[in-house]
N, C-alpha and C positions, 0 to 999 in steps of 0.2 A: 741877591734877591731878597726883597723885603718880605715881611710876614704877610702883608695883604696880597702880594703877588703869588705867594705860595698857596694861600687859601683860594685864590681865584683859578689856579691851575687845575685843569681837568685831569682826572686820573686816566693814564694811558696804560694799557695792558699789552703784553706780548701776544702776538697773533697765535691762536690755538692754545692759549694758557687756560687753566681752570677759571680764572677770573673773567677771561674773554667769553668762555662758554656761559658762565653765570649771567653776564650782562646780556648776551645775545638771547638767551632763553627766558630768563625770569623777568628781565626788565623790559624787553621789547614785546612781550606778549602780555595781554591784560588779564593775568590770572586773578588779580584782586577784584576786578569788576565782574567776574563770571560766577555763576552758581557752581556748586560742587559737580553736578553732572556735566555742565559745559566744560569745566576745567578738565575733567577726566577724558572727555571726548577730544578736546584740543590736544591734551598731553598724549593720548593714545595715537591720534592721527599723526602727530609730529614724530613720535618714536617709530611708528610703522613706516613712514616716509623715509626716515633716516636709515632704518633697517633695510629697506628695499634698495636704497642707493648703495649701501655697503655690500649687500649680497650681489647686486648686479656688477659692481666693480670687481669683487672677488671672483665671481664666476667667469667674467670676461678675461681677467688676468690668467686664470687657470686654463681657459680655452686657448689663449694665445701662447702660453708656455707649452702646452701639449702639441699644438700645431707646429711650433718652432722645433720642438724635439723630433717630431715625426718627419718634418722636412729635412732636418739635419741628418737624421738616420738614413733617409732616402738618398741624400746627397753623398754621404760617406760610403754607404754599402750598396746602393742601387736597389732595385726592386727584387727582394728576396722572397720567393714563394716556394713553399715546400711541396 
């Protein structure tokens, strides 16, 4: 591979690597063209959106685990009422 081909090659990053997150967040959103208040609002709304996705995923997984344990206990021991 010649030097000109190396310089023309676009940088490829591994999916979900720190460089991938940097490119997705700081390069694809126009922080340079926004005022400080707009940047804070965009940054805050993106972080809130990501937080809600993570929280929803976590709570659904916890619900599914508890439901599976409850059904497994019922299957193994039957309806035990004291």
